C-alpha positions in Angstrom: 7.2 12.9 -11.0 9.9 13.2 -8.1 12.3 10.3 -7.7 13.1 10.7 -4.3 13.5 7.3 -2.0 10.4 8.4 0.2 7.9 8.5 -2.5 7.9 4.8 -3.7 5.8 3.4 -6.8 2.6 2.6 -6.0 -0.5 4.3 -3.6 1.1 5.2 -0.7 -1.5 4.8 2.8 0.1 6.4 5.4 -1.4 5.8 8.5 -2.5 8.9 10.3 -0.9 9.6 14.1 -0.3 5.1 13.8 -3.7 2.5 14.5 -5.5 3.0 17.3 -9.0 2.5 18.1 -8.2 2.8 21.6 -7.8 6.6 22.3 -3.7 5.5 21.7 -2.6 7.9 18.9 1.1 8.7 18.1 1.7 5.9 20.9 4.7 3.8 19.6 1.4 1.0 20.7 -0.6 2.3 17.3 2.5 3.2 15.1 3.2 -0.6 16.0 -0.5 -1.8 15.2 0.0 0.1 11.9 3.6 -1.9 10.9 1.7 -4.8 12.0 -1.2 -4.2 9.2 1.7 -3.8 6.5 1.8 -0.1 6.7 4.8 1.0 4.9 3.8 4.9 5.7 2.8 6.5 8.9 2.3 10.1 9.5 3.0 11.6 13.0 3.1 15.5 14.1 6.4 16.5 15.9 6.8 19.4 18.9 10.6 19.6 20.1 11.3 19.8 24.5 12.6 23.2 25.9 15.8 21.2 26.3 15.5 20.7 22.5 14.1 16.7 22.3 12.0 16.2 19.5 8.6 14.1 20.4 6.2 12.5 17.9 2.6 14.0 19.4 -0.3 15.9 17.3 -0.7 18.6 20.3 1.4 21.1 21.3 -0.5 20.1 24.7 -0.4 16.9 27.0 -3.9 17.8 27.9 -6.0 16.3 25.5 -4.4 13.2 24.5 -2.2 11.7 28.2 -2.7 12.1 31.6 -0.6 15.5 32.1 -0.8 18.9 31.2 0.8 21.7 30.0 2.8 22.6 26.6 5.7 20.3 25.2 7.6 23.3 24.6 7.9 24.5 28.3 8.6 21.2 29.6 11.8 19.3 29.9 11.8 16.0 28.4 12.3 14.0 32.2 8.1 15.8 32.7 7.0 15.1 29.2 8.5 11.3 29.3 6.5 10.4 32.3 3.1 12.0 30.7 1.0 8.5 29.6 -1.0 8.2 26.2 -4.7 7.8 27.5 -3.3 7.0 30.6 -1.1 3.6 29.3 1.4 4.8 26.9 4.1 6.7 26.9 4.8 10.0 24.3 7.6 8.6 21.5 11.0 10.5 21.4 10.9 11.0 17.8 13.8 9.3 17.0 12.5 6.3 18.5 9.6 6.0 16.2 12.7 6.4 13.1 14.9 4.1 14.9 12.6 1.1 16.1 11.3 0.2 12.5 14.4 0.7 9.5 12.5 0.3 6.7 9.2 2.2 7.7 8.6 5.5 5.9 7.7 8.7 8.5 5.6 11.5 7.3 6.7 14.2 9.3 5.4 17.3 10.8 7.4 20.5 11.9 4.3 21.6 14.2 6.2 24.1 16.3 9.6 26.7 16.0 10.7 24.9 19.0 10.5 20.8 17.5 13.0 22.5 14.1 16.3 21.9 15.3 15.5 18.5 17.5 14.0 17.0 14.8 16.4 17.7 12.0 18.7 16.4 15.1 16.5 13.5 15.0 16.6 12.8 11.7 20.8 13.3 11.3 21.2 10.9 13.7 19.0 8.2 13.1 20.4 8.6 9.1 16.7 8.1 7.7 16.8 10.7 5.2 16.0 8.8 2.5 12.6 7.2 4.3 11.6 11.0 5.5 8.9 13.6 4.3 8.9 17.0 6.0 5.7 18.4 5.8 4.5 21.5 8.4 1.6 24.0 7.4 4.6 26.7 7.5 6.7 26.7 4.5 9.3 29.1 6.4 9.6 26.0 9.3 10.0 22.9 6.6 12.2 25.0 5.2 14.2 25.4 8.2 14.3 22.3 9.3 15.5 21.0 5.8 18.5 23.1 5.2 19.9 21.5 8.6 20.3 17.8 7.1 22.8 16.6 5.2 20.9 15.4 2.7 18.0 15.7 0.9 14.6 14.3 2.2 11.3 14.6 0.7 8.7 17.7 1.0 5.0 17.9 1.4 3.4 21.6 0.4 2.7 24.5 3.2 -0.5 26.4 3.4 1.0 29.2 1.4 1.5 26.9 -1.8 -1.4 25.2 -1.1 -3.9 27.7 -1.7 -1.8 29.4 -4.6 -2.3 25.6 -6.0 -6.0 25.2 -5.3 -6.4 28.9 -6.9 -4.8 28.5 -9.7 -5.4 25.1 -9.9 -9.7 26.2 -10.3 -9.3 27.7 -13.1 -6.5 26.0 -15.1 -3.8 27.6 -14.2 -0.6 25.7 -14.3 1.0 25.0 -10.7 4.1 24.2 -11.3 5.8 27.6 -9.9 3.8 27.0 -6.6 5.1 23.9 -6.2 8.5 24.4 -7.1 9.9 23.4 -3.8 7.8 20.5 -3.2 7.8 16.2 -3.9 4.1 16.3 -2.6 0.9 18.0 -1.3 -0.8 16.6 0.9 -4.3 18.4 1.6 -7.4 18.4 3.0 -10.2 17.6 0.3 -12.4 20.5 2.1 -12.1 23.4 3.3 -14.9 23.8 5.6 -17.8 22.6 3.9 -17.2 23.3 1.0 -15.1 20.9 -1.4 -12.1 22.0 -3.0 -10.3 19.5 -4.4 -11.4 19.0 -7.3 -10.4 16.1 -11.0 -8.7 19.2 -12.2 -6.4 19.8 -9.5 -4.6 16.7 -9.6 -4.0 16.4 -12.9 -2.8 20.0 -12.6 -0.5 18.6 -9.7 0.5 15.6 -11.6 1.4 17.9 -15.0 3.9 19.7 -12.0 5.5 16.4 -11.2 4.0 16.5 -7.7 2.3 14.0 -6.0 -1.4 14.5 -4.5 -2.1 12.9 -0.6 -5.1 13.8 0.7 -6.0 14.2 4.3 -7.8 12.4 6.5 -10.5 9.9 5.3 -12.0 7.5 6.7 -14.5 6.8 4.9 -14.7 3.8 2.3 -16.8 5.8 -0.2 -14.8 9.0 0.1 -11.9 7.2 -0.4 -12.7 5.1 -3.7 -14.1 8.9 -5.2 -10.4 10.0 -4.4 -9.0 7.0 -6.1 -11.3 7.1 -8.7 -10.2 10.6 -9.3 -6.7 9.9 -9.7 -4.9 11.1 -6.3 -1.4 9.2 -5.4 -2.2 8.6 -1.9 -5.1 9.1 1.1 -4.1 9.4 4.8 -6.6 8.1 7.5 -7.6 7.3 10.6 -8.9 4.2 9.8 -6.6 2.1 9.0 -8.2 -1.6 8.6 -10.6 -0.2 6.1 -7.7 1.2 4.0 -6.0 -1.3 3.8 -9.1 -3.7 2.9 -9.9 -0.8 0.1 -7.1 -1.0 -1.3 -6.5 -4.8 -1.5 -10.3 -5.5 -3.4 -9.0 -2.8 -5.8 -5.6 -4.5 -6.3 -3.6 -1.4 -5.1 -2.5 -2.2 -1.6 1.6 -2.5 -1.5 
């Protein structure tokens, strides 16, 4: 298995967009609440503003989660910083998330081309290479971000790599070539109504020295099924329930 420092030994529990039951996802308060629960890993998406500032926010637009409107990539930071998540919390700078908790591992999904340079710059300025994993649906975006960094970070498979993994692994073919450039697979269990992740897939990834993290799992029964299947980590909106289950199973680090 990979030896990158981001992927510490033990089961990986990732708090999806931090932890909030009050509609404050991806706010500093949500990340703080995840840390207060004892989480070592959080997940965030990131975008770049028009003037090249990296923000930790899931959507390309401010419309759904904040009291403002407009696409982040079309707005300067001076406008984005006035938006309030849930009408309360400011949109965080990615650099603040990386810098506030020096031991926190952060899974960063590069959501758009506009985020590539600002995200890489934030990682460089905070020297957080050892505790960052770069993910993206686009392999090109992920690799473009990684190329701008002075030191290696952990990486997660893009859509094209995941599709090859699912199709080859389903029929028992080796998947090492499909996963040769990543440390982890961060994948859904289902595509639409179809269950696509099987125990055979997990075994195939492990044979290729690749970890398997599954998103976004909020039901404790399904969490248990996936742990029994042998996955290496879970991404959840319900960080409270995931912690409770892992504690009960002796897997909480």
